[in-house]
RODO-2510 file (C-alpha; in nm, 4 decimals, decimal comma):
residues 158
     n   res          X          Y          Z
     1     x     4,2468    -4,4484     4,0015
     2     x     4,2835    -4,3994     3,6336
     3     x     4,1940    -4,0588     3,4944
     4     x     4,0026    -4,0533     3,1665
     5     x     4,1158    -3,8227     2,8929
     6     x     3,8555    -3,6605     2,6634
     7     x     3,4779    -3,6500     2,6695
     8     x     3,2256    -3,9263     2,7008
     9     x     2,9843    -4,0045     2,4176
    10     x     2,6918    -3,8487     2,6060
    11     x     2,8821    -3,5246     2,6619
    12     x     2,9668    -3,5059     2,2908
    13     x     2,6021    -3,5588     2,1858
    14     x     2,4818    -3,2850     2,4228
    15     x     2,7520    -3,0447     2,3025
    16     x     2,6701    -3,1089     1,9349
    17     x     2,2977    -3,0653     2,0060
    18     x     2,3554    -2,7306     2,1787
    19     x     2,5769    -2,6076     1,8948
    20     x     2,3137    -2,7118     1,6384
    21     x     2,0386    -2,5264     1,8277
    22     x     2,2470    -2,2083     1,8501
    23     x     2,3506    -2,2177     1,4823
    24     x     1,9925    -2,2973     1,3717
    25     x     1,8561    -2,0037     1,5707
    26     x     2,1139    -1,7689     1,4220
    27     x     2,0287    -1,8842     1,0672
    28     x     1,6553    -1,8348     1,1298
    29     x     1,7158    -1,4841     1,2602
    30     x     1,9257    -1,3989     0,9560
    31     x     1,6600    -1,5339     0,7168
    32     x     1,3819    -1,3383     0,8855
    33     x     1,6004    -1,0266     0,8801
    34     x     1,6433    -1,0644     0,5026
    35     x     1,2644    -1,0922     0,4697
    36     x     1,2154    -0,7701     0,6645
    37     x     1,4763    -0,5910     0,4524
    38     x     1,3052    -0,7090     0,1328
    39     x     0,9638    -0,5855     0,2485
    40     x     1,1117    -0,2537     0,3621
    41     x     1,2714    -0,2027     0,0192
    42     x     0,9422    -0,2822    -0,1525
    43     x     0,7539    -0,0308     0,0631
    44     x     1,0236     0,2344     0,0126
    45     x     1,0129     0,1937    -0,3666
    46     x     0,6307     0,1949    -0,3710
    47     x     0,6220     0,5170    -0,1676
    48     x     0,8717     0,6769    -0,4047
    49     x     0,6619     0,5680    -0,7041
    50     x     0,3462     0,7068    -0,5419
    51     x     0,5213     1,0374    -0,4785
    52     x     0,6476     1,0388    -0,8394
    53     x     0,2938     0,9897    -0,9654
    54     x     0,1641     1,2653    -0,7348
    55     x     0,4271     1,5028    -0,8723
    56     x     0,3095     1,4187    -1,2251
    57     x    -0,0500     1,4887    -1,1226
    58     x     0,0416     1,8294    -0,9822
    59     x     0,1070     1,9359    -1,3415
    60     x    -0,2559     1,8671    -1,4447
    61     x    -0,4245     2,1905    -1,5426
    62     x    -0,7944     2,2588    -1,5376
    63     x    -0,9479     2,2847    -1,8863
    64     x    -1,1225     2,5979    -2,0112
    65     x    -1,4905     2,6253    -1,9199
    66     x    -1,6076     2,5533    -2,2774
    67     x    -1,4130     2,2253    -2,3054
    68     x    -1,6110     1,9118    -2,3997
    69     x    -1,4036     1,5947    -2,3525
    70     x    -1,5193     1,2464    -2,2611
    71     x    -1,3156     0,9933    -2,0689
    72     x    -1,3626     0,7652    -1,7683
    73     x    -1,1346     0,8052    -1,4666
    74     x    -1,2700     0,5132    -1,2603
    75     x    -1,3910     0,4662    -0,9067
    76     x    -1,1842     0,4570    -0,5910
    77     x    -1,0560     0,1165    -0,4850
    78     x    -1,2174    -0,0108    -0,1658
    79     x    -1,0172    -0,3319    -0,1163
    80     x    -0,6630    -0,4281    -0,0203
    81     x    -0,6132    -0,6152    -0,3458
    82     x    -0,7576    -0,5857    -0,6934
    83     x    -0,8444    -0,8918    -0,8962
    84     x    -0,8961    -0,7374    -1,2418
    85     x    -0,6352    -0,4664    -1,2947
    86     x    -0,6636    -0,4756    -1,6750
    87     x    -0,9656    -0,2428    -1,6442
    88     x    -0,7557     0,0422    -1,5017
    89     x    -0,4929     0,2547    -1,6732
    90     x    -0,1297     0,1884    -1,5910
    91     x     0,0876     0,4877    -1,4948
    92     x     0,3942     0,2877    -1,3908
    93     x     0,7353     0,4077    -1,5181
    94     x     0,8999     0,1574    -1,7533
    95     x     1,1768     0,0543    -1,5135
    96     x     0,9298    -0,0694    -1,2502
    97     x     0,6588    -0,2412    -1,4589
    98     x     0,7888    -0,5889    -1,3730
    99     x     0,7200    -0,5505    -0,9967
   100     x     0,4678    -0,2665    -0,9517
   101     x     0,1572    -0,1127    -1,1062
   102     x     0,0349     0,2446    -1,0488
   103     x    -0,3357     0,3268    -1,0822
   104     x    -0,4837     0,6779    -1,0561
   105     x    -0,8383     0,7979    -1,0005
   106     x    -0,9781     1,1497    -1,0178
   107     x    -1,2809     1,2690    -0,8220
   108     x    -1,4310     1,6131    -0,8826
   109     x    -1,5916     1,8509    -0,6336
   110     x    -1,8253     2,1373    -0,7314
   111     x    -1,8136     2,4929    -0,5965
   112     x    -2,0231     2,3909    -0,2933
   113     x    -1,7672     2,1267    -0,1973
   114     x    -1,9927     1,8343    -0,2886
   115     x    -1,8689     1,5331    -0,4842
   116     x    -1,9729     1,5396    -0,8498
   117     x    -2,1575     1,2119    -0,9121
   118     x    -2,0268     0,9888    -1,1941
   119     x    -1,7352     1,2248    -1,2519
   120     x    -1,5763     1,2087    -1,5958
   121     x    -1,4349     1,4615    -1,8419
   122     x    -1,7822     1,5774    -1,9431
   123     x    -1,8191     1,7166    -1,5885
   124     x    -1,4571     1,8232    -1,5606
   125     x    -1,5455     2,1864    -1,6277
   126     x    -1,7829     2,1961    -1,3284
   127     x    -1,5099     2,0837    -1,0900
   128     x    -1,3607     2,3459    -0,8633
   129     x    -1,1468     2,0903    -0,6850
   130     x    -0,9980     1,7581    -0,7921
   131     x    -0,9116     1,4748    -0,5573
   132     x    -0,6523     1,2489    -0,7188
   133     x    -0,5945     0,9079    -0,5597
   134     x    -0,2821     0,7110    -0,6507
   135     x    -0,2477     0,3402    -0,5701
   136     x     0,0750     0,1419    -0,6010
   137     x     0,0058    -0,2312    -0,6380
   138     x     0,2365    -0,5309    -0,6169
   139     x     0,2328    -0,6810    -0,9669
   140     x     0,2254    -1,0503    -0,8718
   141     x    -0,0841    -1,0469    -0,6453
   142     x    -0,2304    -0,6971    -0,7072
   143     x    -0,1994    -0,6142    -0,3369
   144     x    -0,2189    -0,2421    -0,2533
   145     x     0,1187    -0,1420    -0,1079
   146     x     0,0809     0,2342    -0,1002
   147     x    -0,2007     0,4875    -0,1403
   148     x    -0,1606     0,8639    -0,1741
   149     x    -0,4162     1,1417    -0,2206
   150     x    -0,3780     1,4987    -0,3401
   151     x    -0,6270     1,7806    -0,3864
   152     x    -0,5840     2,0276    -0,6715
   153     x    -0,7999     2,3391    -0,6802
   154     x    -0,8900     2,5479    -0,9813
   155     x    -0,6664     2,8294    -0,8558
   156     x    -0,3671     2,5928    -0,8433
   157     x    -0,3333     2,5566    -0,4690
   158     x    -0,2648     2,2081    -0,3343
***
């Protein structure tokens, strides 16, 4: 009997197929891992921006009782994404305006703890407590990434 040296064609095809499956699976896992890392970075940055905006809001002081200003703060967002963001003010720091947008809303509460209807600066003096809501949106599709709330009382406690 003559011994054959090497592999047959069928053995080579099976070996190449198995190597291709293993390498393809590894590449898919690496690509999905990069996706997860990208989303995690986006969420981390949006949370930091929301906290930055909250820290800015903590410096808001209540006006004197005789103050008479008029301005519109807006209503709270009820959806995961916002179609028309041009209506809302932009509080995003300059370095992040290309990827994110920060929107803030203020809601006032009277001394009884009830929400002041149609709250604006004309009713600002009646507010004993302010609820400030900060949204961080993804710029490209206006999807809400992060939402933070803070309460500020007239005596300065948070």
